[in-house]
C-alpha positions in Angstrom: 241.6 81.4 152.5 244.6 83.1 151.2 245.2 86.7 150.1 248.2 87.8 148.2 249.8 84.4 148.8 249.4 84.7 152.6 247.3 82.7 154.9 244.3 84.7 156.2 243.0 83.9 159.6 239.8 85.5 160.8 240.5 87.6 163.8 237.5 89.9 164.6 234.5 91.5 163.1 235.8 95.0 163.6 239.2 96.4 164.4 238.4 98.0 167.7 240.9 97.6 170.5 239.3 100.0 173.0 237.8 99.2 176.3 236.5 96.0 177.9 234.6 95.2 174.7 237.9 94.1 173.2 238.2 91.1 175.5 234.5 90.4 175.3 234.8 90.2 171.5 237.5 87.5 171.8 235.3 85.4 174.0 232.0 85.9 172.3 233.3 85.6 168.8 234.6 82.1 169.5 231.0 80.8 169.8 230.1 82.2 166.5 233.1 81.0 164.6 233.7 77.4 165.7 232.4 74.8 168.1 230.9 76.3 171.3 234.2 76.8 173.1 232.8 79.2 175.7 229.3 79.4 177.3 228.3 82.4 179.4 225.9 82.6 182.3 225.3 85.3 184.9 225.0 85.1 188.6 224.3 88.6 189.9 226.9 90.8 188.3 229.5 88.0 187.9 230.1 86.6 184.4 230.9 82.9 184.4 232.6 81.0 181.6 232.8 77.3 181.0 235.4 76.0 178.6 235.6 72.7 176.7 238.9 70.8 176.9 241.9 72.2 175.0 241.3 71.8 171.3 243.4 69.4 169.3 245.1 71.1 166.3 246.5 69.2 163.3 250.3 68.8 163.4 252.6 71.1 161.5 253.9 69.8 158.2 257.2 67.9 158.4 260.4 69.8 157.8 263.9 68.5 157.0 266.4 69.4 159.7 269.6 71.5 159.3 268.7 73.2 156.1 269.6 76.8 157.1 272.4 78.4 158.9 272.2 81.2 161.4 274.7 84.1 160.9 278.1 83.3 162.4 277.9 86.5 164.5 275.1 88.8 165.7 275.3 92.3 164.2 273.8 94.7 166.7 271.6 97.7 165.9 273.6 100.8 165.2 272.8 104.1 167.0 270.9 106.6 165.0 272.8 109.6 163.6 269.7 111.4 162.4 267.2 111.1 165.2 266.1 114.3 166.9 264.4 113.1 170.1 261.4 114.7 171.7 262.6 113.0 174.9 263.1 115.9 177.3 261.2 115.6 180.6 258.3 117.6 179.2 257.7 116.3 175.7 257.3 118.6 172.7 254.8 116.7 170.7 254.6 116.7 166.9 251.7 115.4 164.9 253.2 112.0 164.6 254.1 111.2 168.3 251.9 109.1 170.4 250.9 110.2 173.8 253.3 109.7 176.6 254.0 110.8 180.2 257.0 113.0 180.9 260.1 111.0 181.4 260.9 110.7 185.1 264.3 111.8 186.2 265.3 112.6 182.6 266.9 116.0 183.2 268.6 114.7 186.4 270.0 111.6 184.8 271.1 113.2 181.6 272.8 116.0 183.6 274.7 113.5 185.6 275.5 110.9 183.0 275.5 112.7 179.7 273.2 112.9 176.6 271.5 109.6 175.7 272.5 107.3 172.9 269.7 107.3 170.3 268.2 104.3 168.6 265.3 103.9 166.2 263.3 100.7 165.6 260.2 100.2 163.5 257.6 97.5 164.1 257.0 96.3 160.6 255.6 93.4 158.6 258.2 91.7 156.5 258.4 88.6 154.3 260.0 85.7 156.2 261.0 82.1 155.7 260.8 79.9 158.8 262.1 77.0 156.8 262.8 76.1 153.1 260.1 73.4 153.3 257.5 76.0 154.3 256.1 78.8 152.1 257.4 82.4 152.4 254.9 84.3 154.6 254.8 87.5 156.7 256.3 88.0 160.1 256.3 91.1 162.3 259.6 92.3 163.7 261.6 95.4 164.8 263.6 96.8 161.9 266.4 99.3 162.1 267.2 101.7 159.3 269.7 100.5 156.8 269.6 96.9 158.1 268.3 93.7 156.7 265.3 92.6 158.8 266.1 89.8 161.2 264.4 87.9 164.0 265.4 89.2 166.5 267.2 92.6 166.6 269.8 93.2 169.3 270.8 96.4 171.0 274.0 96.7 173.0 273.9 99.2 175.9 275.9 100.1 179.0 275.2 101.2 182.5 275.9 104.8 183.0 275.0 105.7 179.4 271.3 106.5 179.0 269.4 105.5 175.8 266.4 106.9 174.0 264.8 104.4 171.7 262.1 105.6 169.3 259.7 102.8 168.5 257.8 103.5 165.2 254.6 101.6 164.4 254.5 100.7 160.7 252.3 97.6 161.0 249.6 97.4 158.4 246.2 98.5 159.8 244.4 96.0 157.4 246.9 93.2 158.0 246.1 89.7 157.1 245.8 87.1 159.9 245.9 87.2 163.6 247.4 89.7 166.0 246.6 93.4 166.4 248.6 96.2 164.7 249.1 98.4 167.7 252.2 98.3 169.8 253.3 98.9 173.4 256.9 97.9 173.8 258.1 96.5 177.1 261.8 96.2 177.9 261.9 93.2 180.1 263.0 93.9 182.9 264.8 97.3 182.8 264.6 99.6 185.8 262.7 102.6 184.4 259.7 104.9 184.7 256.2 103.6 184.1 255.6 105.7 181.0 258.4 103.8 179.2 257.6 100.4 180.6 255.2 99.2 177.9 252.0 99.3 180.1 249.5 97.0 178.2 246.9 99.7 177.5 249.5 102.3 176.4 249.3 100.9 172.9 249.2 103.1 169.8 249.2 103.5 166.1 248.5 106.4 163.7 244.7 106.4 164.1 244.3 104.6 167.4 245.5 104.8 171.0 245.0 102.8 174.1 242.7 104.1 176.9 245.6 105.0 179.2 247.2 107.2 176.5 244.0 109.1 175.5 244.7 112.0 178.0 248.3 112.4 176.8 249.5 114.3 173.7 247.7 116.5 171.2 246.0 113.7 169.2 244.2 111.8 172.0 247.3 109.6 172.4 247.4 108.5 168.7 250.7 108.5 166.8 253.1 106.6 164.7 256.0 106.6 167.2 256.9 106.9 170.9 260.2 107.7 172.5 261.2 105.4 175.4 263.9 106.6 177.9 266.0 103.9 179.2 268.2 105.4 182.0 270.5 102.4 182.4 271.0 103.0 186.1 271.1 100.3 188.7 268.1 99.8 190.9 268.6 101.9 194.1 270.0 104.8 192.1 268.4 107.4 194.3 269.7 105.9 197.6 273.2 105.3 196.1 273.5 109.0 195.1 272.2 110.2 198.4 274.7 108.0 200.2 277.8 108.5 198.0 277.1 111.8 196.2 277.4 110.4 192.7 277.5 107.3 190.5 274.5 105.5 189.1 273.7 102.8 191.7 275.0 99.6 193.2 276.7 97.3 190.6 275.3 94.3 192.6 271.9 95.2 191.1 273.1 95.0 187.5 271.1 93.2 184.8 272.6 91.6 181.7 270.4 89.7 179.3 267.2 91.7 178.7 264.7 91.5 175.9 262.0 93.8 174.5 258.7 92.6 173.2 255.2 93.9 172.4 252.9 94.1 175.4 249.6 95.2 173.8 246.7 94.4 176.0 244.9 91.2 175.0 247.2 90.6 172.0 250.7 90.2 173.6 250.7 86.4 172.7 249.9 86.7 168.9 252.0 89.8 168.4 255.1 88.3 170.0 254.3 85.0 168.3 254.5 86.9 165.0 258.0 88.1 165.8 257.8 91.3 167.9 260.8 90.6 170.2 264.4 91.6 170.4 267.5 91.5 172.7 268.9 94.4 174.8 272.2 93.4 176.3 273.5 95.5 179.2 277.2 95.8 180.2 279.2 97.6 182.9 282.7 97.6 184.3 282.4 94.1 185.6 280.6 92.4 182.7 282.3 94.7 180.2 281.6 92.9 177.0 285.3 92.8 176.2 287.2 89.6 176.8 290.5 91.4 176.4 289.7 94.1 179.0 292.8 95.0 180.9 290.9 96.2 183.9 291.4 94.1 187.0 287.6 94.4 187.7 286.5 92.9 184.3 285.4 89.3 184.2 286.6 88.8 180.6 283.7 86.5 179.7 283.4 85.5 176.0 282.5 88.6 174.0 281.8 90.1 170.6 281.1 87.5 168.0 281.4 84.9 170.7 278.6 86.3 172.7 275.5 84.9 171.0 271.9 85.5 171.9 269.4 82.7 171.0 265.6 83.1 171.2 263.5 80.0 171.3 259.8 80.1 170.4 257.2 77.4 170.0 255.2 77.7 166.7 252.5 75.7 164.9 251.8 75.7 161.2 248.7 74.8 159.3 248.6 72.0 156.7 249.6 74.5 154.0 252.7 75.6 156.0 251.5 79.0 157.3 251.9 80.1 160.9 248.7 79.2 162.8 247.1 80.7 165.8 243.8 80.4 167.6 243.0 83.8 169.2 239.8 82.7 170.8 240.4 79.8 173.1 241.7 80.6 176.5 244.1 77.7 176.4 245.7 79.0 173.2 248.0 77.1 170.9 251.0 75.0 171.8 253.6 75.0 169.1 255.0 71.7 167.8 257.9 73.3 166.1 260.7 75.3 167.9 262.2 78.2 166.1 265.7 79.5 167.0 266.0 83.2 166.1 263.1 82.7 163.7 264.4 79.5 162.0 263.3 75.9 162.4 266.2 73.5 163.2 269.0 75.8 162.0 272.7 75.3 162.1 275.2 77.5 163.9 278.9 77.2 162.8 281.2 77.9 165.7 285.0 78.4 166.3 286.9 75.9 168.5 286.8 78.2 171.5 284.5 79.4 174.4 281.1 81.0 173.6 278.6 82.8 175.8 275.2 81.6 174.7 272.3 83.7 176.0 269.2 81.5 175.9 265.8 83.1 175.9 262.4 81.4 176.0 260.3 83.9 174.0 257.2 81.7 174.4 254.3 81.7 174.0 253.7 78.6 176.2 256.3 75.9 176.0 258.8 75.2 178.8 262.2 73.8 177.8 264.8 71.6 179.5 267.9 71.8 177.2 270.8 69.4 177.0 273.9 69.6 174.9 274.6 66.3 173.2 276.9 64.8 170.6 275.9 62.8 167.6 275.3 59.7 169.8 273.1 61.6 172.3 275.8 61.6 174.9 275.4 64.6 177.3 278.1 67.3 177.2 278.9 69.7 180.1 278.8 73.5 180.1 279.0 76.3 182.7 275.9 78.1 183.8 276.7 81.7 184.6 273.4 83.7 184.6 269.7 83.2 185.2 267.1 85.8 184.0 270.1 87.6 182.6 271.7 88.2 185.9 275.1 86.9 186.7 275.2 84.4 189.5 277.6 84.9 192.4 279.6 82.0 191.3 279.4 79.9 188.1 277.7 76.5 188.2 280.3 74.2 186.7 279.9 70.9 184.8 276.2 71.4 184.2 274.3 69.1 181.8 270.9 70.7 181.6 269.2 74.1 181.8 265.5 74.6 182.3 263.7 77.8 181.3 260.1 78.8 181.5 258.6 81.4 179.2 260.5 84.7 179.4 263.3 83.2 181.5 266.9 83.6 180.3 269.9 81.5 181.0 273.5 82.4 180.0 275.8 79.4 179.6 279.4 79.1 178.5 280.3 76.3 176.1 283.9 75.5 175.4 284.0 74.2 171.8 287.8 73.9 171.9 287.3 70.5 173.6 286.1 69.1 170.3 287.9 68.2 167.0 287.2 70.2 163.9 284.0 69.1 162.1 282.4 67.9 165.4 278.6 68.1 165.4 276.7 68.9 168.6 273.0 69.4 169.2 270.9 71.4 171.7 268.1 69.1 172.6 264.8 69.7 174.5 263.9 66.7 176.6 261.0 68.4 178.4 257.8 67.0 177.1 254.6 69.1 177.0 251.4 68.3 175.3 249.2 71.3 176.3 249.7 74.9 177.2 248.8 74.2 180.8 252.1 72.8 182.1 255.2 70.7 181.2 254.8 67.0 181.5 258.1 65.0 182.1 261.6 64.7 180.9 262.2 61.9 178.3 265.3 60.9 176.3 266.4 61.4 173.6 264.3 64.6 173.2 263.9 66.9 170.2 267.0 68.4 168.5 266.4 72.1 168.0 269.8 73.5 167.1 272.9 72.0 165.5 276.4 73.3 166.2 279.3 72.5 163.8 282.8 73.2 165.2 284.3 74.0 161.8 287.5 76.1 162.4 290.0 77.4 164.8 289.6 81.0 166.0 291.5 83.6 164.1 292.9 84.9 167.4 293.8 83.3 170.7 290.9 82.8 173.0 291.6 85.1 176.0 288.2 84.8 177.5 287.6 83.2 180.9 285.0 82.2 183.4 286.4 83.3 186.8 285.5 81.6 190.1 283.5 84.6 191.3 281.0 86.5 189.1 278.7 89.2 190.6 278.0 89.4 194.3 274.5 89.6 195.5 273.1 92.6 197.5 272.7 92.0 201.2 269.4 90.5 202.3 267.6 92.1 205.3 268.0 90.3 208.6 265.3 88.0 209.8 264.2 90.7 212.2 263.9 93.2 209.4 262.1 90.7 207.1 259.5 90.2 209.9 258.6 93.9 209.8 257.8 93.9 206.1 254.3 94.0 204.6 253.2 90.7 203.1 251.0 90.6 200.1 249.4 87.3 198.9 248.7 86.8 195.1 246.8 83.7 194.2 247.0 82.6 190.6 244.1 80.4 189.7 241.6 79.2 187.1 238.0 80.0 188.0 234.9 79.6 185.8 237.2 78.9 182.8 239.1 82.1 183.2 242.6 82.9 184.4 242.5 85.1 187.5 244.7 86.7 190.3 243.0 86.8 193.7 239.7 85.9 192.0 239.7 88.9 189.7 240.6 89.7 186.0 243.0 92.4 185.0 241.6 96.0 185.5 243.8 98.5 183.6 242.4 101.5 185.4 242.5 100.4 189.0 245.6 99.3 190.9 245.2 96.3 193.2 248.0 97.6 195.4 249.4 101.0 196.1 253.1 100.9 197.3 255.3 103.6 198.7 258.4 104.3 196.7 261.5 103.2 198.6 259.7 100.5 200.5 260.2 96.7 200.5 257.6 94.0 200.7 257.3 90.2 200.7 255.1 88.9 198.0 253.6 85.4 198.3 253.0 84.0 194.8 250.5 81.1 195.2 249.5 78.4 192.8 245.9 77.4 193.7 245.5 74.2 191.7 247.5 71.3 190.4 246.6 71.7 186.7 248.7 74.6 185.5 252.2 76.1 185.7 252.6 79.9 185.6 255.9 81.8 185.0 255.1 84.9 187.0 256.8 88.1 185.8 257.2 91.3 187.9 257.8 94.6 186.2 260.1 97.4 187.4 262.1 95.5 190.0 263.6 92.0 190.5 263.0 89.9 193.5 264.9 87.4 195.7 263.3 84.1 196.5 263.1 83.6 200.2 261.4 80.2 200.2 259.5 77.8 198.1 256.9 75.3 199.4 254.5 72.7 197.9 251.3 72.0 199.9 252.9 73.8 202.8 256.1 71.7 202.8 259.2 73.7 202.2 261.4 72.6 199.2 264.9 73.6 198.3 265.5 76.6 196.1 267.5 75.4 193.0 271.0 76.9 192.8 270.3 78.8 189.6 267.2 80.5 191.3 269.2 81.8 194.3 270.1 85.1 192.6 268.0 88.0 191.5 265.1 87.1 189.3 262.2 88.7 187.4 260.4 85.4 186.4 259.3 82.9 189.0 258.2 79.4 188.0 255.0 78.8 189.9 254.1 75.1 189.5 250.9 73.5 190.6 250.2 73.9 194.4 253.4 75.9 195.0 254.0 79.0 197.1 257.0 81.2 196.5 257.9 84.0 198.9 259.8 86.8 197.2 261.5 89.9 198.6 260.8 92.9 196.4 261.9 96.5 196.6 260.2 99.5 194.9 262.8 102.1 194.1 263.5 105.3 192.1 260.3 105.5 189.9 256.6 105.9 190.4 253.5 105.1 188.4 251.6 102.1 187.1 253.2 98.7 186.6 252.0 95.1 186.2 252.6 91.6 187.4 251.4 88.8 185.2 251.7 85.2 184.1 254.2 85.2 181.2 252.5 82.2 179.6 251.2 85.0 177.4 248.0 83.2 176.6 247.2 83.4 180.3 248.2 87.1 180.3 246.0 87.9 177.3 243.1 86.3 179.1 243.5 88.6 182.1 245.9 86.8 184.5 247.5 90.2 185.3 247.3 92.8 188.0 248.1 96.5 188.0 250.0 97.9 191.0 251.1 101.5 191.5 254.2 102.9 193.1 253.5 106.2 194.8 255.7 108.9 196.3 255.2 109.4 200.0 255.8 113.1 199.4 253.1 113.5 196.8 
């Protein structure tokens, strides 16, 4: 059925996102609405679920390629000049603010680094066209005041300059279609306090609050907005200041290409699928965002209009051309169309010069292996400079492919000056995938998802460069030091038709690990079966891969994975050993599969960082 010209997809009998009944509703409603996708039995206290094979959905309607153009340059969100934040360490709530914890280290960081830059974004339903051959429909996105709504929004930030971002929730309570109109915004993977991290059950709207917000604020956690404090300090800030008496941490710990997205418990996949995602690009004295920077320390990478973020998402549309989602099956929906910044098969016109392209896989489930090709499908080379948004120690030159799992980022530099004016190039995905479970194989020629047209010379000389050295890595502990660290084993598996970690579903109220602030551990991420691939994301801190093995046999770590990472591709019967530190902040955090269908079906664990002095 359609209402007001929009496709209506049944989602639930009652809008009730509280407690464990929320997930139970998703599972039990499936049996009432369609074929018997899930059958439940009990053995003692354990609920067992048996699933049918992944359903086969009709293909999306055909669309003509290269019908729309992306904007020539990304226009970032402007700071707010009207916002009056309630962001001091102890919040002064008004009747519109959702519950939140006091911001950790707020007074200390602001005193040391200055008042925060203020931003306001509103999660809102907007009219959107994915393609001229499909009908106009609604999307959800983050909108800034005075700006035309886009997919996605982009914030530019800088280390040493804190930010307060107020996230308003203006999603319609009685929305049409799938998803859930609460928000809990996660800035992936900023180093920050748990109250601003977007914990899954910290969701809110005007008349509803997640269970972990109910004890906070004057309205049982309900509210239309929440202020997030982004300190923009390097991990290890506390140790650095203790050692050197100032500064904001070790530049070797810098992040670069971050993104924010909704993280509402059980509904992360459909909410992000509808468009709730944006970029947050972080700069510092090394990666300064200024290719004409005269400082000897600046890398002078392509910048400004030549620094272009691209978000790729797999989508599926029903026979009438409306965005389709199945909220009930634990295997979810694999998109057969790829959107680039919300558009299907768009065109990007570029100058004949170097560009920094920041590639993000926003999900929900498809993996990509991208190649740059000319009109005859001949592969073109580029330089790979960053993985998961973090600059590598040295650039990987003359690369011809880049592979990214869900939530991974890859920064590449393409020199379009090598091509004559009017040259057409294509970004092609050659990684085949026919289910949400895992990618299949690489096959030429692949699917063209983005067209570049080199259509003019740049108005100014290209002064950008890719130097031979980028950002050095922090020192690893010695073998003797590593041998003293605590080892935790996390097994990611499918049992009784459900996604589990160490045989258990996500429990929002009870941490599976309690970790001392300032400590380091080795986490073993283990794939327990050969049927699925899981991109594992760790909040708060990044990790360093120490080793990878398959069925007990060690395998090489790919060059692009030898830096700092926050997403770890766990394939089939693989084990990845990761060094993780836990610094500066305390509270509740999560680790989960970023195939967000798996996350929404409880492949997630809570772990808490605790102060040894508490």
